[in-house]
CHARMM internal coordinates of N, CA and C (Angstrom, degrees):
IC EDIT
DIST 1 N 1 CA 1.3958
DIST 1 CA 1 C 1.5264
ANGL 1 N 1 CA 1 C 112.25
DIST 1 C 2 N 1.3385
ANGL 1 CA 1 C 2 N 115.28
DIHE 1 N 1 CA 1 C 2 N 136.68
DIST 2 N 2 CA 1.4456
ANGL 1 C 2 N 2 CA 122.98
DIHE 1 CA 1 C 2 N 2 CA 178.92
DIST 2 CA 2 C 1.5175
ANGL 2 N 2 CA 2 C 106.65
DIHE 1 C 2 N 2 CA 2 C -92.89
DIST 2 C 3 N 1.2524
ANGL 2 CA 2 C 3 N 117.53
DIHE 2 N 2 CA 2 C 3 N 144.57
DIST 3 N 3 CA 1.4586
ANGL 2 C 3 N 3 CA 120.91
DIHE 2 CA 2 C 3 N 3 CA 174.01
DIST 3 CA 3 C 1.5475
ANGL 3 N 3 CA 3 C 111.11
DIHE 2 C 3 N 3 CA 3 C -121.28
DIST 3 C 4 N 1.2804
ANGL 3 CA 3 C 4 N 115.32
DIHE 3 N 3 CA 3 C 4 N 132.12
DIST 4 N 4 CA 1.3939
ANGL 3 C 4 N 4 CA 122.59
DIHE 3 CA 3 C 4 N 4 CA -174.38
DIST 4 CA 4 C 1.5575
ANGL 4 N 4 CA 4 C 108.38
DIHE 3 C 4 N 4 CA 4 C -118.67
DIST 4 C 5 N 1.3680
ANGL 4 CA 4 C 5 N 116.26
DIHE 4 N 4 CA 4 C 5 N 112.54
DIST 5 N 5 CA 1.4093
ANGL 4 C 5 N 5 CA 116.65
DIHE 4 CA 4 C 5 N 5 CA -176.92
DIST 5 CA 5 C 1.5980
ANGL 5 N 5 CA 5 C 105.86
DIHE 4 C 5 N 5 CA 5 C -90.65
DIST 5 C 6 N 1.3148
ANGL 5 CA 5 C 6 N 117.30
DIHE 5 N 5 CA 5 C 6 N 133.09
DIST 6 N 6 CA 1.3984
ANGL 5 C 6 N 6 CA 123.56
DIHE 5 CA 5 C 6 N 6 CA -179.49
DIST 6 CA 6 C 1.4499
ANGL 6 N 6 CA 6 C 112.67
DIHE 5 C 6 N 6 CA 6 C -73.13
DIST 6 C 7 N 1.3328
ANGL 6 CA 6 C 7 N 116.29
DIHE 6 N 6 CA 6 C 7 N 137.80
DIST 7 N 7 CA 1.4459
ANGL 6 C 7 N 7 CA 122.29
DIHE 6 CA 6 C 7 N 7 CA 174.41
DIST 7 CA 7 C 1.5433
ANGL 7 N 7 CA 7 C 108.26
DIHE 6 C 7 N 7 CA 7 C -98.79
DIST 7 C 8 N 1.3398
ANGL 7 CA 7 C 8 N 115.38
DIHE 7 N 7 CA 7 C 8 N -28.57
DIST 8 N 8 CA 1.4665
ANGL 7 C 8 N 8 CA 119.40
DIHE 7 CA 7 C 8 N 8 CA 175.78
DIST 8 CA 8 C 1.5185
ANGL 8 N 8 CA 8 C 110.13
DIHE 7 C 8 N 8 CA 8 C -118.04
DIST 8 C 9 N 1.3772
ANGL 8 CA 8 C 9 N 118.03
DIHE 8 N 8 CA 8 C 9 N -158.56
DIST 9 N 9 CA 1.4746
ANGL 8 C 9 N 9 CA 117.99
DIHE 8 CA 8 C 9 N 9 CA -175.64
DIST 9 CA 9 C 1.6069
ANGL 9 N 9 CA 9 C 108.32
DIHE 8 C 9 N 9 CA 9 C -73.48
DIST 9 C 10 N 1.3146
ANGL 9 CA 9 C 10 N 113.70
DIHE 9 N 9 CA 9 C 10 N -29.92
DIST 10 N 10 CA 1.5463
ANGL 9 C 10 N 10 CA 115.61
DIHE 9 CA 9 C 10 N 10 CA -176.01
DIST 10 CA 10 C 1.4866
ANGL 10 N 10 CA 10 C 106.39
DIHE 9 C 10 N 10 CA 10 C -147.72
DIST 10 C 11 N 1.3756
ANGL 10 CA 10 C 11 N 112.46
DIHE 10 N 10 CA 10 C 11 N 170.72
DIST 11 N 11 CA 1.5146
ANGL 10 C 11 N 11 CA 119.85
DIHE 10 CA 10 C 11 N 11 CA 164.07
DIST 11 CA 11 C 1.4861
ANGL 11 N 11 CA 11 C 103.24
DIHE 10 C 11 N 11 CA 11 C -132.05
DIST 11 C 12 N 1.3306
ANGL 11 CA 11 C 12 N 115.87
DIHE 11 N 11 CA 11 C 12 N 149.27
DIST 12 N 12 CA 1.5014
ANGL 11 C 12 N 12 CA 120.87
DIHE 11 CA 11 C 12 N 12 CA 175.82
DIST 12 CA 12 C 1.5213
ANGL 12 N 12 CA 12 C 109.99
DIHE 11 C 12 N 12 CA 12 C -79.21
DIST 12 C 13 N 1.2721
ANGL 12 CA 12 C 13 N 111.56
DIHE 12 N 12 CA 12 C 13 N 151.88
DIST 13 N 13 CA 1.4843
ANGL 12 C 13 N 13 CA 122.38
DIHE 12 CA 12 C 13 N 13 CA -177.31
DIST 13 CA 13 C 1.5524
ANGL 13 N 13 CA 13 C 110.16
DIHE 12 C 13 N 13 CA 13 C -50.89
DIST 13 C 14 N 1.3089
ANGL 13 CA 13 C 14 N 117.38
DIHE 13 N 13 CA 13 C 14 N -56.14
DIST 14 N 14 CA 1.4110
ANGL 13 C 14 N 14 CA 122.65
DIHE 13 CA 13 C 14 N 14 CA -176.83
DIST 14 CA 14 C 1.5038
ANGL 14 N 14 CA 14 C 113.33
DIHE 13 C 14 N 14 CA 14 C -56.53
DIST 14 C 15 N 1.3761
ANGL 14 CA 14 C 15 N 116.23
DIHE 14 N 14 CA 14 C 15 N -38.99
DIST 15 N 15 CA 1.4066
ANGL 14 C 15 N 15 CA 123.26
DIHE 14 CA 14 C 15 N 15 CA 178.21
DIST 15 CA 15 C 1.5141
ANGL 15 N 15 CA 15 C 110.09
DIHE 14 C 15 N 15 CA 15 C -68.19
DIST 15 C 16 N 1.3142
ANGL 15 CA 15 C 16 N 120.30
DIHE 15 N 15 CA 15 C 16 N -39.57
DIST 16 N 16 CA 1.4100
ANGL 15 C 16 N 16 CA 125.10
DIHE 15 CA 15 C 16 N 16 CA 179.81
DIST 16 CA 16 C 1.5085
ANGL 16 N 16 CA 16 C 112.40
DIHE 15 C 16 N 16 CA 16 C -64.89
DIST 16 C 17 N 1.2889
ANGL 16 CA 16 C 17 N 116.59
DIHE 16 N 16 CA 16 C 17 N -39.98
DIST 17 N 17 CA 1.4677
ANGL 16 C 17 N 17 CA 123.04
DIHE 16 CA 16 C 17 N 17 CA 176.11
DIST 17 CA 17 C 1.5659
ANGL 17 N 17 CA 17 C 112.99
DIHE 16 C 17 N 17 CA 17 C -62.61
DIST 17 C 18 N 1.3255
ANGL 17 CA 17 C 18 N 111.64
DIHE 17 N 17 CA 17 C 18 N -40.35
DIST 18 N 18 CA 1.5200
ANGL 17 C 18 N 18 CA 117.35
DIHE 17 CA 17 C 18 N 18 CA 175.54
DIST 18 CA 18 C 1.4839
ANGL 18 N 18 CA 18 C 111.90
DIHE 17 C 18 N 18 CA 18 C -70.44
DIST 18 C 19 N 1.3068
ANGL 18 CA 18 C 19 N 120.00
DIHE 18 N 18 CA 18 C 19 N -45.46
DIST 19 N 19 CA 1.4699
ANGL 18 C 19 N 19 CA 127.10
DIHE 18 CA 18 C 19 N 19 CA -179.86
DIST 19 CA 19 C 1.5185
ANGL 19 N 19 CA 19 C 109.84
DIHE 18 C 19 N 19 CA 19 C -57.88
DIST 19 C 20 N 1.2977
ANGL 19 CA 19 C 20 N 119.75
DIHE 19 N 19 CA 19 C 20 N -37.33
DIST 20 N 20 CA 1.5081
ANGL 19 C 20 N 20 CA 124.96
DIHE 19 CA 19 C 20 N 20 CA -177.18
DIST 20 CA 20 C 1.5068
ANGL 20 N 20 CA 20 C 107.76
DIHE 19 C 20 N 20 CA 20 C -80.53
DIST 20 C 21 N 1.2947
ANGL 20 CA 20 C 21 N 118.08
DIHE 20 N 20 CA 20 C 21 N -11.62
DIST 21 N 21 CA 1.4934
ANGL 20 C 21 N 21 CA 117.29
DIHE 20 CA 20 C 21 N 21 CA -174.42
DIST 21 CA 21 C 1.5443
ANGL 21 N 21 CA 21 C 115.26
DIHE 20 C 21 N 21 CA 21 C 80.00
DIST 21 C 22 N 1.3272
ANGL 21 CA 21 C 22 N 117.85
DIHE 21 N 21 CA 21 C 22 N 12.20
DIST 22 N 22 CA 1.3633
ANGL 21 C 22 N 22 CA 121.28
DIHE 21 CA 21 C 22 N 22 CA -178.05
DIST 22 CA 22 C 1.5878
ANGL 22 N 22 CA 22 C 111.83
DIHE 21 C 22 N 22 CA 22 C -75.69
DIST 22 C 23 N 1.2728
ANGL 22 CA 22 C 23 N 115.56
DIHE 22 N 22 CA 22 C 23 N -26.42
DIST 23 N 23 CA 1.4621
ANGL 22 C 23 N 23 CA 125.73
DIHE 22 CA 22 C 23 N 23 CA 176.15
DIST 23 CA 23 C 1.4677
ANGL 23 N 23 CA 23 C 108.78
DIHE 22 C 23 N 23 CA 23 C -134.15
DIST 23 C 24 N 1.3926
ANGL 23 CA 23 C 24 N 114.81
DIHE 23 N 23 CA 23 C 24 N 155.89
DIST 24 N 24 CA 1.4495
ANGL 23 C 24 N 24 CA 123.17
DIHE 23 CA 23 C 24 N 24 CA -176.75
DIST 24 CA 24 C 1.5152
ANGL 24 N 24 CA 24 C 114.22
DIHE 23 C 24 N 24 CA 24 C -85.53
DIST 24 C 25 N 1.3202
ANGL 24 CA 24 C 25 N 115.15
DIHE 24 N 24 CA 24 C 25 N -29.28
DIST 25 N 25 CA 1.4467
ANGL 24 C 25 N 25 CA 122.55
DIHE 24 CA 24 C 25 N 25 CA -172.61
DIST 25 CA 25 C 1.5110
ANGL 25 N 25 CA 25 C 113.33
DIHE 24 C 25 N 25 CA 25 C -150.68
DIST 25 C 26 N 1.3898
ANGL 25 CA 25 C 26 N 112.12
DIHE 25 N 25 CA 25 C 26 N 165.82
DIST 26 N 26 CA 1.5108
ANGL 25 C 26 N 26 CA 115.60
DIHE 25 CA 25 C 26 N 26 CA 178.34
DIST 26 CA 26 C 1.5780
ANGL 26 N 26 CA 26 C 110.30
DIHE 25 C 26 N 26 CA 26 C -61.91
DIST 26 C 27 N 1.2988
ANGL 26 CA 26 C 27 N 116.78
DIHE 26 N 26 CA 26 C 27 N -32.93
DIST 27 N 27 CA 1.5038
ANGL 26 C 27 N 27 CA 120.61
DIHE 26 CA 26 C 27 N 27 CA 178.79
DIST 27 CA 27 C 1.4674
ANGL 27 N 27 CA 27 C 108.55
DIHE 26 C 27 N 27 CA 27 C -62.69
DIST 27 C 28 N 1.3631
ANGL 27 CA 27 C 28 N 118.53
DIHE 27 N 27 CA 27 C 28 N -46.27
DIST 28 N 28 CA 1.4270
ANGL 27 C 28 N 28 CA 119.73
DIHE 27 CA 27 C 28 N 28 CA -178.82
DIST 28 CA 28 C 1.5055
ANGL 28 N 28 CA 28 C 111.12
DIHE 27 C 28 N 28 CA 28 C -66.05
DIST 28 C 29 N 1.3606
ANGL 28 CA 28 C 29 N 118.80
DIHE 28 N 28 CA 28 C 29 N -32.83
DIST 29 N 29 CA 1.4551
ANGL 28 C 29 N 29 CA 121.24
DIHE 28 CA 28 C 29 N 29 CA 175.61
DIST 29 CA 29 C 1.5334
ANGL 29 N 29 CA 29 C 110.00
DIHE 28 C 29 N 29 CA 29 C -68.24
DIST 29 C 30 N 1.3274
ANGL 29 CA 29 C 30 N 116.63
DIHE 29 N 29 CA 29 C 30 N -40.07
DIST 30 N 30 CA 1.5085
ANGL 29 C 30 N 30 CA 120.42
DIHE 29 CA 29 C 30 N 30 CA 178.47
DIST 30 CA 30 C 1.5387
ANGL 30 N 30 CA 30 C 109.36
DIHE 29 C 30 N 30 CA 30 C -58.25
DIST 30 C 31 N 1.2743
ANGL 30 CA 30 C 31 N 119.01
DIHE 30 N 30 CA 30 C 31 N -49.82
DIST 31 N 31 CA 1.5184
ANGL 30 C 31 N 31 CA 122.45
DIHE 30 CA 30 C 31 N 31 CA -175.36
DIST 31 CA 31 C 1.5239
ANGL 31 N 31 CA 31 C 108.02
DIHE 30 C 31 N 31 CA 31 C -68.26
DIST 31 C 32 N 1.3055
ANGL 31 CA 31 C 32 N 122.82
DIHE 31 N 31 CA 31 C 32 N -37.74
DIST 32 N 32 CA 1.4558
ANGL 31 C 32 N 32 CA 127.87
DIHE 31 CA 31 C 32 N 32 CA -176.15
DIST 32 CA 32 C 1.6141
ANGL 32 N 32 CA 32 C 103.85
DIHE 31 C 32 N 32 CA 32 C -63.38
DIST 32 C 33 N 1.2850
ANGL 32 CA 32 C 33 N 115.53
DIHE 32 N 32 CA 32 C 33 N -42.49
DIST 33 N 33 CA 1.4776
ANGL 32 C 33 N 33 CA 120.20
DIHE 32 CA 32 C 33 N 33 CA -171.31
DIST 33 CA 33 C 1.5216
ANGL 33 N 33 CA 33 C 105.27
DIHE 32 C 33 N 33 CA 33 C -77.09
DIST 33 C 34 N 1.3587
ANGL 33 CA 33 C 34 N 116.30
DIHE 33 N 33 CA 33 C 34 N -48.87
DIST 34 N 34 CA 1.5063
ANGL 33 C 34 N 34 CA 123.23
DIHE 33 CA 33 C 34 N 34 CA -178.87
DIST 34 CA 34 C 1.5101
ANGL 34 N 34 CA 34 C 109.77
DIHE 33 C 34 N 34 CA 34 C -55.36
DIST 34 C 35 N 1.3257
ANGL 34 CA 34 C 35 N 117.89
DIHE 34 N 34 CA 34 C 35 N -38.08
DIST 35 N 35 CA 1.4582
ANGL 34 C 35 N 35 CA 122.57
DIHE 34 CA 34 C 35 N 35 CA -174.72
DIST 35 CA 35 C 1.5259
ANGL 35 N 35 CA 35 C 111.13
DIHE 34 C 35 N 35 CA 35 C -80.71
DIST 35 C 36 N 1.3896
ANGL 35 CA 35 C 36 N 116.84
DIHE 35 N 35 CA 35 C 36 N 2.54
DIST 36 N 36 CA 1.4460
ANGL 35 C 36 N 36 CA 117.42
DIHE 35 CA 35 C 36 N 36 CA 176.61
DIST 36 CA 36 C 1.5426
ANGL 36 N 36 CA 36 C 114.03
DIHE 35 C 36 N 36 CA 36 C 75.49
DIST 36 C 37 N 1.3699
ANGL 36 CA 36 C 37 N 118.20
DIHE 36 N 36 CA 36 C 37 N 21.71
DIST 37 N 37 CA 1.4665
ANGL 36 C 37 N 37 CA 120.35
DIHE 36 CA 36 C 37 N 37 CA -174.31
DIST 37 CA 37 C 1.5683
ANGL 37 N 37 CA 37 C 108.41
DIHE 36 C 37 N 37 CA 37 C -94.05
DIST 37 C 38 N 1.2218
ANGL 37 CA 37 C 38 N 121.35
DIHE 37 N 37 CA 37 C 38 N -4.07
DIST 38 N 38 CA 1.5660
ANGL 37 C 38 N 38 CA 123.29
DIHE 37 CA 37 C 38 N 38 CA -176.94
DIST 38 CA 38 C 1.4270
ANGL 38 N 38 CA 38 C 109.43
DIHE 37 C 38 N 38 CA 38 C -111.96
DIST 38 C 39 N 1.3526
ANGL 38 CA 38 C 39 N 117.22
DIHE 38 N 38 CA 38 C 39 N 134.90
DIST 39 N 39 CA 1.4555
ANGL 38 C 39 N 39 CA 124.32
DIHE 38 CA 38 C 39 N 39 CA 175.41
DIST 39 CA 39 C 1.4678
ANGL 39 N 39 CA 39 C 107.96
DIHE 38 C 39 N 39 CA 39 C -113.84
DIST 39 C 40 N 1.3586
ANGL 39 CA 39 C 40 N 120.39
DIHE 39 N 39 CA 39 C 40 N 143.95
DIST 40 N 40 CA 1.4083
ANGL 39 C 40 N 40 CA 125.24
DIHE 39 CA 39 C 40 N 40 CA 172.75
DIST 40 CA 40 C 1.5426
ANGL 40 N 40 CA 40 C 106.02
DIHE 39 C 40 N 40 CA 40 C -123.48
DIST 40 C 41 N 1.2504
ANGL 40 CA 40 C 41 N 115.28
DIHE 40 N 40 CA 40 C 41 N 116.27
DIST 41 N 41 CA 1.5252
ANGL 40 C 41 N 41 CA 122.04
DIHE 40 CA 40 C 41 N 41 CA 178.71
DIST 41 CA 41 C 1.5799
ANGL 41 N 41 CA 41 C 109.52
DIHE 40 C 41 N 41 CA 41 C 59.20
DIST 41 C 42 N 1.3972
ANGL 41 CA 41 C 42 N 115.31
DIHE 41 N 41 CA 41 C 42 N 35.28
DIST 42 N 42 CA 1.4282
ANGL 41 C 42 N 42 CA 118.27
DIHE 41 CA 41 C 42 N 42 CA 173.28
DIST 42 CA 42 C 1.4850
ANGL 42 N 42 CA 42 C 116.89
DIHE 41 C 42 N 42 CA 42 C 95.31
DIST 42 C 43 N 1.3899
ANGL 42 CA 42 C 43 N 113.15
DIHE 42 N 42 CA 42 C 43 N -9.23
DIST 43 N 43 CA 1.5423
ANGL 42 C 43 N 43 CA 119.37
DIHE 42 CA 42 C 43 N 43 CA -174.56
DIST 43 CA 43 C 1.5355
ANGL 43 N 43 CA 43 C 104.25
DIHE 42 C 43 N 43 CA 43 C -116.73
DIST 43 C 44 N 1.4378
ANGL 43 CA 43 C 44 N 112.69
DIHE 43 N 43 CA 43 C 44 N 142.84
DIST 44 N 44 CA 1.3640
ANGL 43 C 44 N 44 CA 118.67
DIHE 43 CA 43 C 44 N 44 CA 175.45
DIST 44 CA 44 C 1.5282
ANGL 44 N 44 CA 44 C 111.05
DIHE 43 C 44 N 44 CA 44 C -66.54
DIST 44 C 45 N 1.3527
ANGL 44 CA 44 C 45 N 116.42
DIHE 44 N 44 CA 44 C 45 N 129.39
DIST 45 N 45 CA 1.4972
ANGL 44 C 45 N 45 CA 121.99
DIHE 44 CA 44 C 45 N 45 CA -176.62
DIST 45 CA 45 C 1.5657
ANGL 45 N 45 CA 45 C 107.64
DIHE 44 C 45 N 45 CA 45 C -113.22
DIST 45 C 46 N 1.3398
ANGL 45 CA 45 C 46 N 113.37
DIHE 45 N 45 CA 45 C 46 N 130.92
DIST 46 N 46 CA 1.4383
ANGL 45 C 46 N 46 CA 123.18
DIHE 45 CA 45 C 46 N 46 CA -178.25
DIST 46 CA 46 C 1.5443
ANGL 46 N 46 CA 46 C 116.29
DIHE 45 C 46 N 46 CA 46 C -109.85
DIST 46 C 47 N 1.3448
ANGL 46 CA 46 C 47 N 114.12
DIHE 46 N 46 CA 46 C 47 N 4.14
DIST 47 N 47 CA 1.3878
ANGL 46 C 47 N 47 CA 120.42
DIHE 46 CA 46 C 47 N 47 CA 178.48
DIST 47 CA 47 C 1.4988
ANGL 47 N 47 CA 47 C 110.55
DIHE 46 C 47 N 47 CA 47 C -110.39
DIST 47 C 48 N 1.3793
ANGL 47 CA 47 C 48 N 116.00
DIHE 47 N 47 CA 47 C 48 N 116.38
DIST 48 N 48 CA 1.4450
ANGL 47 C 48 N 48 CA 119.08
DIHE 47 CA 47 C 48 N 48 CA 179.91
DIST 48 CA 48 C 1.4664
ANGL 48 N 48 CA 48 C 112.34
DIHE 47 C 48 N 48 CA 48 C -70.35
DIST 48 C 49 N 1.4111
ANGL 48 CA 48 C 49 N 118.95
DIHE 48 N 48 CA 48 C 49 N -24.48
DIST 49 N 49 CA 1.4161
ANGL 48 C 49 N 49 CA 121.67
DIHE 48 CA 48 C 49 N 49 CA 179.73
DIST 49 CA 49 C 1.5590
ANGL 49 N 49 CA 49 C 112.76
DIHE 48 C 49 N 49 CA 49 C -87.92
DIST 49 C 50 N 1.2849
ANGL 49 CA 49 C 50 N 117.91
DIHE 49 N 49 CA 49 C 50 N 9.96
DIST 50 N 50 CA 1.4735
ANGL 49 C 50 N 50 CA 120.86
DIHE 49 CA 49 C 50 N 50 CA -178.68
DIST 50 CA 50 C 1.5072
ANGL 50 N 50 CA 50 C 108.60
DIHE 49 C 50 N 50 CA 50 C -54.53
DIST 50 C 51 N 1.3139
ANGL 50 CA 50 C 51 N 114.44
DIHE 50 N 50 CA 50 C 51 N 130.15
DIST 51 N 51 CA 1.5072
ANGL 50 C 51 N 51 CA 120.18
DIHE 50 CA 50 C 51 N 51 CA 176.40
DIST 51 CA 51 C 1.4180
ANGL 51 N 51 CA 51 C 113.44
DIHE 50 C 51 N 51 CA 51 C -78.70
DIST 51 C 52 N 1.3044
ANGL 51 CA 51 C 52 N 118.48
DIHE 51 N 51 CA 51 C 52 N 118.44
DIST 52 N 52 CA 1.4610
ANGL 51 C 52 N 52 CA 121.60
DIHE 51 CA 51 C 52 N 52 CA 175.48
DIST 52 CA 52 C 1.4744
ANGL 52 N 52 CA 52 C 109.75
DIHE 51 C 52 N 52 CA 52 C -98.69
DIST 52 C 53 N 1.4174
ANGL 52 CA 52 C 53 N 114.67
DIHE 52 N 52 CA 52 C 53 N 139.44
DIST 53 N 53 CA 1.4778
ANGL 52 C 53 N 53 CA 120.14
DIHE 52 CA 52 C 53 N 53 CA -176.23
DIST 53 CA 53 C 1.5195
ANGL 53 N 53 CA 53 C 107.27
DIHE 52 C 53 N 53 CA 53 C -127.57
DIST 53 C 54 N 1.3509
ANGL 53 CA 53 C 54 N 115.81
DIHE 53 N 53 CA 53 C 54 N 172.33
DIST 54 N 54 CA 1.4468
ANGL 53 C 54 N 54 CA 122.81
DIHE 53 CA 53 C 54 N 54 CA 175.89
DIST 54 CA 54 C 1.4887
ANGL 54 N 54 CA 54 C 114.95
DIHE 53 C 54 N 54 CA 54 C -42.50
DIST 54 C 55 N 1.3418
ANGL 54 CA 54 C 55 N 114.02
DIHE 54 N 54 CA 54 C 55 N 124.30
DIST 55 N 55 CA 1.5094
ANGL 54 C 55 N 55 CA 119.49
DIHE 54 CA 54 C 55 N 55 CA 177.08
DIST 55 CA 55 C 1.5957
ANGL 55 N 55 CA 55 C 110.97
DIHE 54 C 55 N 55 CA 55 C 98.50
DIST 55 C 56 N 1.2625
ANGL 55 CA 55 C 56 N 121.54
DIHE 55 N 55 CA 55 C 56 N -11.59
DIST 56 N 56 CA 1.4412
ANGL 55 C 56 N 56 CA 122.83
DIHE 55 CA 55 C 56 N 56 CA 179.90
DIST 56 CA 56 C 1.5263
ANGL 56 N 56 CA 56 C 108.44
DIHE 55 C 56 N 56 CA 56 C -71.80
DIST 56 C 57 N 1.3531
ANGL 56 CA 56 C 57 N 111.37
DIHE 56 N 56 CA 56 C 57 N 144.69
DIST 57 N 57 CA 1.5576
ANGL 56 C 57 N 57 CA 122.14
DIHE 56 CA 56 C 57 N 57 CA 175.54
DIST 57 CA 57 C 1.4542
ANGL 57 N 57 CA 57 C 109.92
DIHE 56 C 57 N 57 CA 57 C -117.27
DIST 57 C 58 N 1.3744
ANGL 57 CA 57 C 58 N 118.53
DIHE 57 N 57 CA 57 C 58 N 126.93
DIST 58 N 58 CA 1.5162
ANGL 57 C 58 N 58 CA 120.65
DIHE 57 CA 57 C 58 N 58 CA 177.90
DIST 58 CA 58 C 1.5602
ANGL 58 N 58 CA 58 C 106.75
DIHE 57 C 58 N 58 CA 58 C -114.76
DIST 58 C 59 N 1.3253
ANGL 58 CA 58 C 59 N 115.30
DIHE 58 N 58 CA 58 C 59 N 132.83
DIST 59 N 59 CA 1.4195
ANGL 58 C 59 N 59 CA 121.41
DIHE 58 CA 58 C 59 N 59 CA 177.04
DIST 59 CA 59 C 1.5689
ANGL 59 N 59 CA 59 C 109.70
DIHE 58 C 59 N 59 CA 59 C -115.31
DIST 59 C 60 N 1.3353
ANGL 59 CA 59 C 60 N 115.02
DIHE 59 N 59 CA 59 C 60 N 134.76
DIST 60 N 60 CA 1.4426
ANGL 59 C 60 N 60 CA 120.69
DIHE 59 CA 59 C 60 N 60 CA 177.21
DIST 60 CA 60 C 1.4942
ANGL 60 N 60 CA 60 C 110.19
DIHE 59 C 60 N 60 CA 60 C -155.56
DIST 60 C 61 N 1.2885
ANGL 60 CA 60 C 61 N 116.59
DIHE 60 N 60 CA 60 C 61 N 127.83
DIST 61 N 61 CA 1.4763
ANGL 60 C 61 N 61 CA 122.41
DIHE 60 CA 60 C 61 N 61 CA 174.85
DIST 61 CA 61 C 1.5190
ANGL 61 N 61 CA 61 C 113.16
DIHE 60 C 61 N 61 CA 61 C 51.91
DIST 61 C 62 N 1.3165
ANGL 61 CA 61 C 62 N 115.55
DIHE 61 N 61 CA 61 C 62 N 43.25
DIST 62 N 62 CA 1.4683
ANGL 61 C 62 N 62 CA 122.33
DIHE 61 CA 61 C 62 N 62 CA 179.70
DIST 62 CA 62 C 1.5670
ANGL 62 N 62 CA 62 C 114.79
DIHE 61 C 62 N 62 CA 62 C 76.22
DIST 62 C 63 N 1.3636
ANGL 62 CA 62 C 63 N 115.75
DIHE 62 N 62 CA 62 C 63 N 1.78
DIST 63 N 63 CA 1.4346
ANGL 62 C 63 N 63 CA 116.16
DIHE 62 CA 62 C 63 N 63 CA -178.47
DIST 63 CA 63 C 1.5073
ANGL 63 N 63 CA 63 C 108.27
DIHE 62 C 63 N 63 CA 63 C -112.58
DIST 63 C 64 N 1.2999
ANGL 63 CA 63 C 64 N 116.32
DIHE 63 N 63 CA 63 C 64 N 161.43
DIST 64 N 64 CA 1.4766
ANGL 63 C 64 N 64 CA 122.77
DIHE 63 CA 63 C 64 N 64 CA -175.25
DIST 64 CA 64 C 1.5707
ANGL 64 N 64 CA 64 C 110.54
DIHE 63 C 64 N 64 CA 64 C -125.89
DIST 64 C 65 N 1.3014
ANGL 64 CA 64 C 65 N 113.36
DIHE 64 N 64 CA 64 C 65 N 147.04
DIST 65 N 65 CA 1.4650
ANGL 64 C 65 N 65 CA 120.71
DIHE 64 CA 64 C 65 N 65 CA 171.89
DIST 65 CA 65 C 1.4892
ANGL 65 N 65 CA 65 C 107.50
DIHE 64 C 65 N 65 CA 65 C -124.38
DIST 65 C 66 N 1.3081
ANGL 65 CA 65 C 66 N 119.11
DIHE 65 N 65 CA 65 C 66 N 134.29
DIST 66 N 66 CA 1.5595
ANGL 65 C 66 N 66 CA 121.85
DIHE 65 CA 65 C 66 N 66 CA 172.27
DIST 66 CA 66 C 1.4802
ANGL 66 N 66 CA 66 C 104.70
DIHE 65 C 66 N 66 CA 66 C -113.96
DIST 66 C 67 N 1.4354
ANGL 66 CA 66 C 67 N 111.72
DIHE 66 N 66 CA 66 C 67 N 131.48
DIST 67 N 67 CA 1.4184
ANGL 66 C 67 N 67 CA 116.64
DIHE 66 CA 66 C 67 N 67 CA 176.73
DIST 67 CA 67 C 1.5458
ANGL 67 N 67 CA 67 C 110.55
DIHE 66 C 67 N 67 CA 67 C -98.25
DIST 67 C 68 N 1.3068
ANGL 67 CA 67 C 68 N 117.48
DIHE 67 N 67 CA 67 C 68 N 129.14
DIST 68 N 68 CA 1.4518
ANGL 67 C 68 N 68 CA 123.94
DIHE 67 CA 67 C 68 N 68 CA -177.34
DIST 68 CA 68 C 1.4587
ANGL 68 N 68 CA 68 C 112.44
DIHE 67 C 68 N 68 CA 68 C -122.43
DIST 68 C 69 N 1.3040
ANGL 68 CA 68 C 69 N 117.90
DIHE 68 N 68 CA 68 C 69 N 144.74
DIST 69 N 69 CA 1.4276
ANGL 68 C 69 N 69 CA 125.66
DIHE 68 CA 68 C 69 N 69 CA 178.83
DIST 69 CA 69 C 1.4710
ANGL 69 N 69 CA 69 C 115.55
DIHE 68 C 69 N 69 CA 69 C -83.81
END
COOR INIT
IC SEED 1 N 1 CA 1 C
IC BUILD
């Protein structure tokens, strides 16, 4: 599990996927989200700009990111 510590109030989903190294670029993040491959808190998320806050859990390709404040 990757842990991302927030520097601001939130991080966008695409940025979190890149920061964790799950995707190589914003374009890769865009397609992963558009294709319904990413879940936030157990629900499929289709917005790459979804704001993630403290406590959110992101799942992609069998890997997990935890957002902490």
